[in-house]
N, C-alpha and C positions, 0 to 999 in steps of 0.2 A: 621387230627387234626390241629386246628388253631395254627399258630406260632406268635400270637400277643396277648397282654393283653388288647388291645383296642377292644371294641365291634364293630363288622363290621357295625352295624347300624349307627355308627358315620360317616361312609364314604358314606352313601346312600343319596347324595345330588348333585345338579348340579355343574358341573365344575371339579369334582374329576376325575382323570384319573385312570382307572382300566385296568389291563392286565390280560387276561384270557388265561391260559396255557392249551392247548387242546380245543381251542375255536370251533373246528369243531364237537365236540361230540354231542350226541343226546340231552343232557340237557344243554350243554354249549351254543349252538347256540341260543336257545330261551332266555337263561340268558343274552346273549349279547344284544339281541333286547330289552328286558325289561329294562335293565340298561340304554341303550341308550335313551329309551323313558322317563326315569326318569331324563334325563339331564346329565348323566355322560359321560365322554369322554372314549370310549371303544376302546381297541386295543387287539391283541392277537396273538397266534401262534398255529400251528398244525403240526404234522409230515407229513401230506399229503395234497396236494391240492384236492379239491372235489367240487361238486356242492354246498354243504353247505358253504364252504369257499367263493366260487364265489358269492353266495347270500349275504353274509355278506359284502364283498367288494363292492357290488352294492349299499349298504346302506351307504357307506362311512367309513366303519370300516376297519382299517389297520390290515392286517393279514400277518405274516411272516410264511414261510414254513420252518420247522426245529426248534429246540430249541437252543437258545443261550442267554447268559446273556445280550448281546447287545440288544436283542429284548425288554428288559424292558424299555429302554429309560428313561423318567422322570416320570414313573408311581407312583401313590400314594399308591397303594396296588396291590396284586396279588391274583387271585382266580384260583384254580387248580382243576382238576378232581382227584378222589380218586386213579386213576392208576398212577399218577405222584408222585414220591418219592422225598425225600429231596436231593438225589444225583443228580437229574436233574439239568442241567446247569442254567436254569432260577430260580429255587427255591433256589439253592445254591447261585446264584448271588444276589437274593433278600435278603436272610439271611445276606450275607456279607455286604450289603448296609443298613441294618436295615429297609427294606421295609416289612410291614406286609404281611403275607401269610395266606389265608383262604381257607377252603374247599368249594366246590360247594354247599353242603347242607346248610352251614352257610349263603351263599349269598341268596339262595332261602328263608331261614328263615327270613332274614332281609327284603326281598321284601314282604313277606306275611303280615308283620306288616303295610304295606301301604293299605291293603284291609280290608273292613268291614267284609267280609266273606272269611275265608281260609278253604276250604274243602279238607282235606287230606285223601286219601284212601289207607289203608294199608292191609296187610295180606300175608300169605305165598304164596298164589296163587290167581289169579283172579283180581289182581290190575289193569292191563292194560284194561281188558274188562270192569270192573266196572267204571273206570275213563272215558273210552270212552262213556259208556252209560250215565253217568252223564253229560258229555260234550254235547251229543246230546240233552238231556233234557233241559239244560240251554240255549243252542242255540235255541231250539224250543220256549223257553219262552222269547227269545230276551233279555236275560240278559247280552249279550256281555261279556262273561267271558274271563279271561286269563287262559290258560291251559298248563299243562306240563304232557305229557304221555310218558311212556317208549316204545312206538311203534308208527308206522304210522297209522293215522286215515284218511280214505278216505275223510270224511267230511271236514277235514282241509287241506288235501294234504300234511300233515306233522305230527309230533308228538307234535305240540304245536301251540298256537295262542296267540297273544298279543291283548287283548281287552281293552275297556275303562269302563267296568262295575265295580261294587263293589265286585265282586267275583273272587277268584283265585282257580282253581281246580288242585290238584297235586297228581300224583301217588307217594306214600311215602314208601320208602324201609327201611327195618330194618337192612340191612347188615351194619356192623360196627357202628350200632346205628345212622345211618345217620339222621333218622327222629326225633332224639332228638334235632336237631338244628332248628326244625320247630316251628311255632306258630299257631297251628290249632285252629280255632273256632268251627269246626266240624271235629271230628276224626272218621273215619269208620274203623272197624276191621272186616275183612271178615272171617278169619280163622287163627289159630296159630298152626303150626306143627314144628317138629324138622327139621331145615334146616340151611344152612350156618354154619355147624359145624366146619369149619376151623376158625371161629370167636367165636361162642357161644359154651359154654361147653356142654349143653344139653337142653332138652325141657324146663325145669324150667328156665334156663337162657334166653331162647327166650321169654317165657311168661313175665319174669321180664322186658325185653326190651319193650314189648308192653304195659305193665302196666305203665311204665315211660312215654311212648308216650301219652297214654290216660290222664295221670295226667297233661299234658301240656295244656289241654283245660281249658279255664277260666270258672268260675262258671256260667256265662250266656251263655256258649256255649253248645255243644251237643256231647255226646259220643254214637256212633251207633255200635251195636255189633250183630253178628250172633248168635242167640240163639240156633241154631242147632249144633254149633261147640263147643265142650268141651274146647279146648285150648283157643278159643277166650273168652269164658265166664270165664274161670279160670284166664285169664290175667287181668280182671277188677274186680275180686272178692276182696273185702276188700278196694276198693277205697273210699268208703263212698260217692259216687256220684250217682245221678240218671242216668240210662243208658236207651237209646232208643233201643229196640231190634227188629230184624226182623227174620223171619224163616218160615219154611214149617211144620216141625214136632213138635217142641217145642212151648209152649205158647209164644207169642210175640206180640208186639204192631202192627207191620206191617206184614201182612201175605198174602198168595195167596189163593184164593177161586175159585171154579169152574174150576180147572185146566184141560185142554185138550191138546192133542198132535195131530198135523196134519203133517204127514210125518216127524216126529221128532221135529217139531217146536212147542213150547208151547204157549198157550194162557191162560189167567187167569185174574181174578179181583184182584186188589190190595186193601186190606182193612187196615185201620188204626183204632185201637180201635173198631173194629167190623163194622165200617162204610166204604162204598165204597169211595175210594179216586181217583182211576183211573182204567183203563183197559189196559192190555198189550197183544199185538200180536207180539211175538218176531220173528225176522228173523235170529236168531242164535239158534242152536239146543242144547238140553240137559237140564236135570233137574238142573244141577249146575248153568246154566244161569238164572233160575228162582230166585235163591238166589242172584246172581249178580244184577239182575234187582230190586229185593226188596231192596237191599242195596242202589242202586242209587236213587230209589223212596223215601226211608226213608230220605236221605240227602235232596232231593228236598222238601219233606214235612216240615221238620224242618226249612227250609229256605223260606217257604211260596210260593213255586212254584205251580201254578195251576195244578190240576190233568190232564187237557187236554194237557198241554205241556209234562207231563210225558208220556202219551199215544202216542203222536206224536213223541217224542224223541226216545222212546224205539222201536217204529214201524219202524223208519227210520234207525236204527242201524243194519248193516249187518256184523259187525266184524271188528277187527283191524288187522293191518299187523302182519303176523306170528301167528295169532290165527285162526286155521282151515282155512287157506287162500288157495283158489283154485289157482293152478299154471298152470294147463293145463291137457292134456291127452296124453297117450301113449298106442298104440295097444289096444284101447278100454277101457283102465283103466283110472280112474280119479285120478289125482295127487293133493294132498293137503299137506300143510306144517303147523306145529304147534310148538310153543315155549315150550311146556311142558317139564320140566326137573326135576320134583319132583314126587315121586310116587303118591301123591294125585292128581296132575295134570294129570298124565298118566291115572289114574283110571277114572277121569271125562271124559277125551277125549275118551278113548277106550270103555267105557260102553255106551257113547253117540253114537258113530259110529256103534256099534253093533246093534243099533236099526234102522239104516238106510238101505235102500233096495239095499245092495251090496252082491254079491255072496261070496267074500272073503275080509277080511281085512288084508292087508300087511303093517306091520309097520317096518320102518327102523329107529332105535333109536340110537342116539349118546349120551352116558352119559356125563354129564357136571361136571367136576372137580373130582379129585381122592378122596378127602375127602368125598364129598357127596356120591359117588358111594360106598365107603367103609362103611360109617356110615349107609346107607339105603339099603345095598346090598340085604337083604332078601325081602324087600318090592319091589325093582325093579324086582327081580326074579318072584315074585308073579304076578305083573301087566303085565309083558312082556309075560306071558303065555296066555293072553287074545286074541291077534290077531291069525288069522289062520296061518300066516307066520310072523316070527320075524327075522329081520336082525339087528345085533348089530355092529355098527361101533366102532372103537377104541375110548377111552375116550378123550374128548376135555379138554386139560389142563387148558385153560384160564390163571388165575394168578398163577397157582401152578406148583410145581415140583413133580415128582412121587416118593416121599419118602416112600410110602406105598407098592410099588412093585405090584400094582393092575393093572389088564387089563380087557378089555371087554371079553377076552377069558374066564375069571373066571365066568362071567355071563352066557355066552353061554354054559358052562359046566353044568349049573344047569337048563337050559331052554330046555326042550325036543324039538328036531327038529329045533332049532334056528340056524342061520348062522352067522359066524363071518367074518367081513371085516376089514382089516387093514387100508384101505384108502377109501376116498370118491369115487374115480374112481372105486374101486371094488364094492362099494354099487350100483353105477349107472349101472355097468355091470350086477350085480346079478338081479336088478330090471328089466332090459331090458329082461333078459333071462326068467323070470318067469311071467311077466305081461300078463294078458289076459282080454278080454272083461268081464265087470261085476265086476272087482276088484276095490277096493278103496286102493290106495297107499298113505301111510302117511310117510313123513319125519319129524322126531320129535326130538327136543332137542334145547338147548340154544346156541349151538356153530354154526358151519358152515354147518351142515347137509342139510340145505336148498339147497345148491349147487348141491347135488346129485339128488334131484327131478327136479331142473331147468335144469340140464344137460340131464336128462332123457327126459323131454318134448322137449328139443331142438333136440333130435334125431328123433323126429316124423316129423320135418319140412324138 
């Protein structure tokens, strides 16, 4: 939450000195570069030195390691990550000195107002993949976009880029209503399900948040919604605005025709209002990625991107970091990692890999947060019965304390044949013991479960 009554937009001008608390973060580093490009004097701090911090220093940005009120120097405003609380020394120091403090999302919102097109991609899941697909399309069209993605995209070698075109593309998260600080001219809603229930009360509350997000689009902008998703459609019902729809099953303006699968990878024609707009040969597997591609193509269409660029962009996209990312092999088994941490994401991932030519699917899943595990317990139990072998690591706490007294042992008790592992070391040990040629091993979750697969692959060397 902002700690200033002054609109942050007032500070978006050359010569203003801004301090970024947590500057090494995944969306703070690109924020630093964009602000610097706008002529602001950027400085910051982070708890750890890192390649990201070194990169920022190479640009002439001063970065302190560790948090201290002295780091503020003579800054005009402070921008912080959501994880940094008021008790932090820098935030408390800024408050004491009357220096305005803003959230990261507010800063990105102010930046969006500098662009003719602000393409904001939202949804309970699929945001990173769809934002990445859109990035490939706009890059193929030589639109030179500025991009902010919640994961690493090989095309960029990072999770962001700073362009000089008139379009900014951002992955837009609903948690804590962050995307309400944005100024989208094109808002994409992929799906809306009950999630982040440590913040939202229920599904109706989540839908209300997405409805407010969609309402931020100006009258000459575009709201793009998945017609196949009930929650997404419910979230825009009653807006009194024209909505551009995409879908496979429900009637929609943008649809897929002549769908075929080749070794799990879909190809299809993209139709808009019944006319062929483009053709897609996806290099990522699964029916859910058809919907992601249609969402990205819909955004390209309303922003007048040629269909040829859509085809080239989608055809060159091979996945984002931690989205079915190949990590290596062990004992003849292929090891992949995926960020899925919601039952809907698990279902999309596991049903997709079931169609691939592997003898067994082994899934090592790490639940993310106690509140999500508790609220969606039955759904997790259902989806985690899909693999041939399920290993469940202990819950990754993230920002929470275990006030609910829940454990992954509770999931394992309901999933026949599943295996509980208290530590990641135990997960790696169990995978090493059971892996055999022809297996697909998945490490899955939004925490640090990726380390279990990486450590397994390292044992092969």
